[in-house]
PDB file with SEQRES, HELIX, SHEET and CRYST1 records, atoms N, CA, C and O in Angstrom:
SEQRES   1 A   55  UNK UNK UNK UNK UNK UNK UNK UNK UNK UNK UNK UNK UNK          
SEQRES   2 A   55  UNK UNK UNK UNK UNK UNK UNK UNK UNK UNK UNK UNK UNK          
SEQRES   3 A   55  UNK UNK UNK UNK UNK UNK UNK UNK UNK UNK UNK UNK UNK          
SEQRES   4 A   55  UNK UNK UNK UNK UNK UNK UNK UNK UNK UNK UNK UNK UNK          
SEQRES   5 A   55  UNK UNK UNK                                                  
HELIX    1 AA1 UNK A    2  UNK A   31  1                                  30    
HELIX    2 AA2 UNK A   33  UNK A   41  1                                   9    
HELIX    3 AA3 UNK A   43  UNK A   54  1                                  12    
CRYST1    1.000    1.000    1.000  90.00  90.00  90.00 P 1           1          
ATOM      1  N   UNK A   1     176.452  40.174 124.438  1.00  0.00           N  
ATOM      2  CA  UNK A   1     175.014  40.453 124.307  1.00  0.00           C  
ATOM      3  C   UNK A   1     174.240  39.813 125.477  1.00  0.00           C  
ATOM      4  O   UNK A   1     173.395  40.448 126.109  1.00  0.00           O  
ATOM      5  N   UNK A   2     174.558  38.548 125.736  1.00  0.00           N  
ATOM      6  CA  UNK A   2     173.879  37.834 126.814  1.00  0.00           C  
ATOM      7  C   UNK A   2     174.255  38.410 128.180  1.00  0.00           C  
ATOM      8  O   UNK A   2     173.440  38.443 129.101  1.00  0.00           O  
ATOM      9  N   UNK A   3     175.511  38.866 128.292  1.00  0.00           N  
ATOM     10  CA  UNK A   3     175.987  39.467 129.541  1.00  0.00           C  
ATOM     11  C   UNK A   3     175.217  40.721 129.911  1.00  0.00           C  
ATOM     12  O   UNK A   3     174.861  40.913 131.074  1.00  0.00           O  
ATOM     13  N   UNK A   4     174.957  41.579 128.925  1.00  0.00           N  
ATOM     14  CA  UNK A   4     174.209  42.819 129.179  1.00  0.00           C  
ATOM     15  C   UNK A   4     172.768  42.505 129.571  1.00  0.00           C  
ATOM     16  O   UNK A   4     172.183  43.200 130.402  1.00  0.00           O  
ATOM     17  N   UNK A   5     172.202  41.469 128.978  1.00  0.00           N  
ATOM     18  CA  UNK A   5     170.829  41.055 129.291  1.00  0.00           C  
ATOM     19  C   UNK A   5     170.728  40.623 130.753  1.00  0.00           C  
ATOM     20  O   UNK A   5     169.797  41.004 131.461  1.00  0.00           O  
ATOM     21  N   UNK A   6     171.699  39.821 131.192  1.00  0.00           N  
ATOM     22  CA  UNK A   6     171.731  39.379 132.589  1.00  0.00           C  
ATOM     23  C   UNK A   6     171.919  40.559 133.534  1.00  0.00           C  
ATOM     24  O   UNK A   6     171.328  40.593 134.614  1.00  0.00           O  
ATOM     25  N   UNK A   7     172.748  41.533 133.129  1.00  0.00           N  
ATOM     26  CA  UNK A   7     172.981  42.728 133.947  1.00  0.00           C  
ATOM     27  C   UNK A   7     171.678  43.502 134.132  1.00  0.00           C  
ATOM     28  O   UNK A   7     171.366  43.939 135.240  1.00  0.00           O  
ATOM     29  N   UNK A   8     170.923  43.671 133.053  1.00  0.00           N  
ATOM     30  CA  UNK A   8     169.637  44.384 133.100  1.00  0.00           C  
ATOM     31  C   UNK A   8     168.669  43.653 134.032  1.00  0.00           C  
ATOM     32  O   UNK A   8     167.995  44.282 134.848  1.00  0.00           O  
ATOM     33  N   UNK A   9     168.601  42.319 133.910  1.00  0.00           N  
ATOM     34  CA  UNK A   9     167.711  41.508 134.749  1.00  0.00           C  
ATOM     35  C   UNK A   9     168.093  41.658 136.222  1.00  0.00           C  
ATOM     36  O   UNK A   9     167.226  41.829 137.079  1.00  0.00           O  
ATOM     37  N   UNK A  10     169.391  41.593 136.511  1.00  0.00           N  
ATOM     38  CA  UNK A  10     169.870  41.733 137.895  1.00  0.00           C  
ATOM     39  C   UNK A  10     169.549  43.110 138.463  1.00  0.00           C  
ATOM     40  O   UNK A  10     169.173  43.225 139.630  1.00  0.00           O  
ATOM     41  N   UNK A  11     169.694  44.161 137.646  1.00  0.00           N  
ATOM     42  CA  UNK A  11     169.381  45.529 138.081  1.00  0.00           C  
ATOM     43  C   UNK A  11     167.896  45.646 138.411  1.00  0.00           C  
ATOM     44  O   UNK A  11     167.532  46.243 139.424  1.00  0.00           O  
ATOM     45  N   UNK A  12     167.035  45.082 137.563  1.00  0.00           N  
ATOM     46  CA  UNK A  12     165.582  45.121 137.783  1.00  0.00           C  
ATOM     47  C   UNK A  12     165.233  44.412 139.092  1.00  0.00           C  
ATOM     48  O   UNK A  12     164.446  44.925 139.888  1.00  0.00           O  
ATOM     49  N   UNK A  13     165.821  43.228 139.313  1.00  0.00           N  
ATOM     50  CA  UNK A  13     165.579  42.472 140.547  1.00  0.00           C  
ATOM     51  C   UNK A  13     166.045  43.279 141.759  1.00  0.00           C  
ATOM     52  O   UNK A  13     165.356  43.337 142.778  1.00  0.00           O  
ATOM     53  N   UNK A  14     167.230  43.906 141.640  1.00  0.00           N  
ATOM     54  CA  UNK A  14     167.777  44.718 142.730  1.00  0.00           C  
ATOM     55  C   UNK A  14     166.848  45.884 143.066  1.00  0.00           C  
ATOM     56  O   UNK A  14     166.623  46.170 144.242  1.00  0.00           O  
ATOM     57  N   UNK A  15     166.309  46.557 142.058  1.00  0.00           N  
ATOM     58  CA  UNK A  15     165.386  47.683 142.260  1.00  0.00           C  
ATOM     59  C   UNK A  15     164.129  47.209 142.991  1.00  0.00           C  
ATOM     60  O   UNK A  15     163.669  47.863 143.927  1.00  0.00           O  
ATOM     61  N   UNK A  16     163.573  46.072 142.563  1.00  0.00           N  
ATOM     62  CA  UNK A  16     162.370  45.518 143.192  1.00  0.00           C  
ATOM     63  C   UNK A  16     162.634  45.215 144.663  1.00  0.00           C  
ATOM     64  O   UNK A  16     161.815  45.537 145.524  1.00  0.00           O  
ATOM     65  N   UNK A  17     163.778  44.594 144.951  1.00  0.00           N  
ATOM     66  CA  UNK A  17     164.149  44.250 146.330  1.00  0.00           C  
ATOM     67  C   UNK A  17     164.296  45.516 147.174  1.00  0.00           C  
ATOM     68  O   UNK A  17     163.813  45.566 148.305  1.00  0.00           O  
ATOM     69  N   UNK A  18     164.962  46.538 146.631  1.00  0.00           N  
ATOM     70  CA  UNK A  18     165.154  47.810 147.343  1.00  0.00           C  
ATOM     71  C   UNK A  18     163.805  48.468 147.638  1.00  0.00           C  
ATOM     72  O   UNK A  18     163.588  48.982 148.735  1.00  0.00           O  
ATOM     73  N   UNK A  19     162.904  48.451 146.661  1.00  0.00           N  
ATOM     74  CA  UNK A  19     161.571  49.046 146.838  1.00  0.00           C  
ATOM     75  C   UNK A  19     160.813  48.338 147.956  1.00  0.00           C  
ATOM     76  O   UNK A  19     160.194  48.988 148.799  1.00  0.00           O  
ATOM     77  N   UNK A  20     160.861  46.995 147.963  1.00  0.00           N  
ATOM     78  CA  UNK A  20     160.186  46.239 149.020  1.00  0.00           C  
ATOM     79  C   UNK A  20     160.781  46.539 150.390  1.00  0.00           C  
ATOM     80  O   UNK A  20     160.050  46.667 151.372  1.00  0.00           O  
ATOM     81  N   UNK A  21     162.114  46.654 150.458  1.00  0.00           N  
ATOM     82  CA  UNK A  21     162.783  46.992 151.721  1.00  0.00           C  
ATOM     83  C   UNK A  21     162.379  48.389 152.187  1.00  0.00           C  
ATOM     84  O   UNK A  21     162.123  48.600 153.373  1.00  0.00           O  
ATOM     85  N   UNK A  22     162.322  49.343 151.254  1.00  0.00           N  
ATOM     86  CA  UNK A  22     161.915  50.711 151.593  1.00  0.00           C  
ATOM     87  C   UNK A  22     160.480  50.739 152.104  1.00  0.00           C  
ATOM     88  O   UNK A  22     160.180  51.417 153.087  1.00  0.00           O  
ATOM     89  N   UNK A  23     159.589  50.000 151.435  1.00  0.00           N  
ATOM     90  CA  UNK A  23     158.192  49.936 151.859  1.00  0.00           C  
ATOM     91  C   UNK A  23     158.091  49.352 153.261  1.00  0.00           C  
ATOM     92  O   UNK A  23     157.303  49.819 154.084  1.00  0.00           O  
ATOM     93  N   UNK A  24     158.902  48.318 153.529  1.00  0.00           N  
ATOM     94  CA  UNK A  24     158.924  47.680 154.847  1.00  0.00           C  
ATOM     95  C   UNK A  24     159.426  48.654 155.911  1.00  0.00           C  
ATOM     96  O   UNK A  24     158.846  48.761 156.991  1.00  0.00           O  
ATOM     97  N   UNK A  25     160.520  49.370 155.592  1.00  0.00           N  
ATOM     98  CA  UNK A  25     161.098  50.344 156.522  1.00  0.00           C  
ATOM     99  C   UNK A  25     160.141  51.502 156.773  1.00  0.00           C  
ATOM    100  O   UNK A  25     159.977  51.937 157.913  1.00  0.00           O  
ATOM    101  N   UNK A  26     159.510  52.002 155.717  1.00  0.00           N  
ATOM    102  CA  UNK A  26     158.564  53.108 155.869  1.00  0.00           C  
ATOM    103  C   UNK A  26     157.338  52.664 156.650  1.00  0.00           C  
ATOM    104  O   UNK A  26     156.751  53.453 157.391  1.00  0.00           O  
ATOM    105  N   UNK A  27     156.949  51.404 156.487  1.00  0.00           N  
ATOM    106  CA  UNK A  27     155.836  50.852 157.265  1.00  0.00           C  
ATOM    107  C   UNK A  27     156.122  50.924 158.753  1.00  0.00           C  
ATOM    108  O   UNK A  27     155.231  51.217 159.550  1.00  0.00           O  
ATOM    109  N   UNK A  28     157.378  50.655 159.131  1.00  0.00           N  
ATOM    110  CA  UNK A  28     157.799  50.742 160.530  1.00  0.00           C  
ATOM    111  C   UNK A  28     157.863  52.211 160.956  1.00  0.00           C  
ATOM    112  O   UNK A  28     157.407  52.565 162.043  1.00  0.00           O  
ATOM    113  N   UNK A  29     158.430  53.065 160.093  1.00  0.00           N  
ATOM    114  CA  UNK A  29     158.609  54.482 160.412  1.00  0.00           C  
ATOM    115  C   UNK A  29     157.278  55.205 160.581  1.00  0.00           C  
ATOM    116  O   UNK A  29     157.148  56.086 161.432  1.00  0.00           O  
ATOM    117  N   UNK A  30     156.287  54.830 159.767  1.00  0.00           N  
ATOM    118  CA  UNK A  30     154.977  55.494 159.815  1.00  0.00           C  
ATOM    119  C   UNK A  30     154.322  55.301 161.181  1.00  0.00           C  
ATOM    120  O   UNK A  30     153.589  56.173 161.647  1.00  0.00           O  
ATOM    121  N   UNK A  31     154.584  54.155 161.825  1.00  0.00           N  
ATOM    122  CA  UNK A  31     154.013  53.895 163.149  1.00  0.00           C  
ATOM    123  C   UNK A  31     154.496  54.949 164.153  1.00  0.00           C  
ATOM    124  O   UNK A  31     153.731  55.410 165.000  1.00  0.00           O  
ATOM    125  N   UNK A  32     155.771  55.318 164.047  1.00  0.00           N  
ATOM    126  CA  UNK A  32     156.347  56.313 164.958  1.00  0.00           C  
ATOM    127  C   UNK A  32     156.044  57.728 164.465  1.00  0.00           C  
ATOM    128  O   UNK A  32     156.041  57.966 163.257  1.00  0.00           O  
ATOM    129  N   UNK A  33     155.787  58.679 165.384  1.00  0.00           N  
ATOM    130  CA  UNK A  33     155.525  60.067 164.973  1.00  0.00           C  
ATOM    131  C   UNK A  33     156.711  60.692 164.241  1.00  0.00           C  
ATOM    132  O   UNK A  33     156.537  61.509 163.336  1.00  0.00           O  
ATOM    133  N   UNK A  34     157.920  60.296 164.648  1.00  0.00           N  
ATOM    134  CA  UNK A  34     159.129  60.797 163.989  1.00  0.00           C  
ATOM    135  C   UNK A  34     159.121  60.346 162.532  1.00  0.00           C  
ATOM    136  O   UNK A  34     159.495  61.098 161.632  1.00  0.00           O  
ATOM    137  N   UNK A  35     158.687  59.105 162.316  1.00  0.00           N  
ATOM    138  CA  UNK A  35     158.584  58.562 160.963  1.00  0.00           C  
ATOM    139  C   UNK A  35     157.602  59.357 160.118  1.00  0.00           C  
ATOM    140  O   UNK A  35     157.835  59.587 158.932  1.00  0.00           O  
ATOM    141  N   UNK A  36     156.490  59.781 160.741  1.00  0.00           N  
ATOM    142  CA  UNK A  36     155.492  60.576 160.034  1.00  0.00           C  
ATOM    143  C   UNK A  36     156.087  61.898 159.568  1.00  0.00           C  
ATOM    144  O   UNK A  36     155.851  62.329 158.439  1.00  0.00           O  
ATOM    145  N   UNK A  37     156.860  62.539 160.441  1.00  0.00           N  
ATOM    146  CA  UNK A  37     157.520  63.802 160.093  1.00  0.00           C  
ATOM    147  C   UNK A  37     158.495  63.590 158.944  1.00  0.00           C  
ATOM    148  O   UNK A  37     158.602  64.423 158.044  1.00  0.00           O  
ATOM    149  N   UNK A  38     159.208  62.459 158.984  1.00  0.00           N  
ATOM    150  CA  UNK A  38     160.181  62.149 157.938  1.00  0.00           C  
ATOM    151  C   UNK A  38     159.482  61.940 156.595  1.00  0.00           C  
ATOM    152  O   UNK A  38     159.979  62.373 155.556  1.00  0.00           O  
ATOM    153  N   UNK A  39     158.329  61.275 156.625  1.00  0.00           N  
ATOM    154  CA  UNK A  39     157.560  61.035 155.398  1.00  0.00           C  
ATOM    155  C   UNK A  39     157.023  62.359 154.850  1.00  0.00           C  
ATOM    156  O   UNK A  39     157.012  62.573 153.637  1.00  0.00           O  
ATOM    157  N   UNK A  40     156.579  63.250 155.746  1.00  0.00           N  
ATOM    158  CA  UNK A  40     156.064  64.559 155.320  1.00  0.00           C  
ATOM    159  C   UNK A  40     157.157  65.390 154.652  1.00  0.00           C  
ATOM    160  O   UNK A  40     156.918  66.035 153.631  1.00  0.00           O  
ATOM    161  N   UNK A  41     158.363  65.370 155.237  1.00  0.00           N  
ATOM    162  CA  UNK A  41     159.458  66.155 154.665  1.00  0.00           C  
ATOM    163  C   UNK A  41     159.942  65.528 153.359  1.00  0.00           C  
ATOM    164  O   UNK A  41     160.319  66.235 152.424  1.00  0.00           O  
ATOM    165  N   UNK A  42     159.928  64.189 153.303  1.00  0.00           N  
ATOM    166  CA  UNK A  42     160.382  63.485 152.097  1.00  0.00           C  
ATOM    167  C   UNK A  42     159.220  63.152 151.182  1.00  0.00           C  
ATOM    168  O   UNK A  42     159.011  61.986 150.847  1.00  0.00           O  
ATOM    169  N   UNK A  43     158.455  64.167 150.770  1.00  0.00           N  
ATOM    170  CA  UNK A  43     157.289  63.929 149.917  1.00  0.00           C  
ATOM    171  C   UNK A  43     157.642  63.282 148.576  1.00  0.00           C  
ATOM    172  O   UNK A  43     156.873  62.446 148.101  1.00  0.00           O  
ATOM    173  N   UNK A  44     158.772  63.628 147.940  1.00  0.00           N  
ATOM    174  CA  UNK A  44     159.090  62.941 146.677  1.00  0.00           C  
ATOM    175  C   UNK A  44     159.245  61.436 146.865  1.00  0.00           C  
ATOM    176  O   UNK A  44     158.834  60.654 146.008  1.00  0.00           O  
ATOM    177  N   UNK A  45     159.840  61.028 147.993  1.00  0.00           N  
ATOM    178  CA  UNK A  45     159.999  59.605 148.302  1.00  0.00           C  
ATOM    179  C   UNK A  45     158.621  58.988 148.505  1.00  0.00           C  
ATOM    180  O   UNK A  45     158.351  57.883 148.035  1.00  0.00           O  
ATOM    181  N   UNK A  46     157.753  59.708 149.208  1.00  0.00           N  
ATOM    182  CA  UNK A  46     156.409  59.219 149.508  1.00  0.00           C  
ATOM    183  C   UNK A  46     155.600  59.025 148.228  1.00  0.00           C  
ATOM    184  O   UNK A  46     154.904  58.021 148.081  1.00  0.00           O  
ATOM    185  N   UNK A  47     155.688  59.976 147.306  1.00  0.00           N  
ATOM    186  CA  UNK A  47     154.960  59.864 146.043  1.00  0.00           C  
ATOM    187  C   UNK A  47     155.516  58.721 145.213  1.00  0.00           C  
ATOM    188  O   UNK A  47     154.760  58.000 144.561  1.00  0.00           O  
ATOM    189  N   UNK A  48     156.847  58.547 145.232  1.00  0.00           N  
ATOM    190  CA  UNK A  48     157.472  57.447 144.497  1.00  0.00           C  
ATOM    191  C   UNK A  48     156.994  56.114 145.051  1.00  0.00           C  
ATOM    192  O   UNK A  48     156.722  55.183 144.294  1.00  0.00           O  
ATOM    193  N   UNK A  49     156.891  56.023 146.373  1.00  0.00           N  
ATOM    194  CA  UNK A  49     156.416  54.794 147.016  1.00  0.00           C  
ATOM    195  C   UNK A  49     154.956  54.529 146.668  1.00  0.00           C  
ATOM    196  O   UNK A  49     154.574  53.381 146.439  1.00  0.00           O  
ATOM    197  N   UNK A  50     154.136  55.579 146.626  1.00  0.00           N  
ATOM    198  CA  UNK A  50     152.727  55.405 146.290  1.00  0.00           C  
ATOM    199  C   UNK A  50     152.565  54.945 144.846  1.00  0.00           C  
ATOM    200  O   UNK A  50     151.646  54.189 144.533  1.00  0.00           O  
ATOM    201  N   UNK A  51     153.457  55.399 143.966  1.00  0.00           N  
ATOM    202  CA  UNK A  51     153.438  54.955 142.571  1.00  0.00           C  
ATOM    203  C   UNK A  51     153.772  53.467 142.510  1.00  0.00           C  
ATOM    204  O   UNK A  51     153.125  52.705 141.792  1.00  0.00           O  
ATOM    205  N   UNK A  52     154.807  53.056 143.283  1.00  0.00           N  
ATOM    206  CA  UNK A  52     155.209  51.650 143.298  1.00  0.00           C  
ATOM    207  C   UNK A  52     154.124  50.764 143.899  1.00  0.00           C  
ATOM    208  O   UNK A  52     153.918  49.642 143.438  1.00  0.00           O  
ATOM    209  N   UNK A  53     153.427  51.258 144.926  1.00  0.00           N  
ATOM    210  CA  UNK A  53     152.363  50.468 145.542  1.00  0.00           C  
ATOM    211  C   UNK A  53     151.182  50.342 144.580  1.00  0.00           C  
ATOM    212  O   UNK A  53     150.432  49.368 144.641  1.00  0.00           O  
ATOM    213  N   UNK A  54     151.017  51.325 143.694  1.00  0.00           N  
ATOM    214  CA  UNK A  54     149.960  51.284 142.686  1.00  0.00           C  
ATOM    215  C   UNK A  54     150.178  50.181 141.665  1.00  0.00           C  
ATOM    216  O   UNK A  54     149.220  49.689 141.069  1.00  0.00           O  
ATOM    217  N   UNK A  55     151.432  49.788 141.456  1.00  0.00           N  
ATOM    218  CA  UNK A  55     151.778  48.721 140.507  1.00  0.00           C  
ATOM    219  C   UNK A  55     151.497  47.394 141.108  1.00  0.00           C  
ATOM    220  O   UNK A  55     151.720  46.367 140.469  1.00  0.00           O  
TER     221      UNK A  55                                                      
END                                                                             
């Protein structure tokens, strides 16, 4: 029981870390025009990021 709880906590922490890394990477990509094109094509990723930034 305790093992599954720790697994859930670790997964949540991992997701948060990945989201922050993605936001950091997209921040760099947005500066470049190529990055802008990538963000435009990857609209689902962009909307997901905007949802996370809203939190």
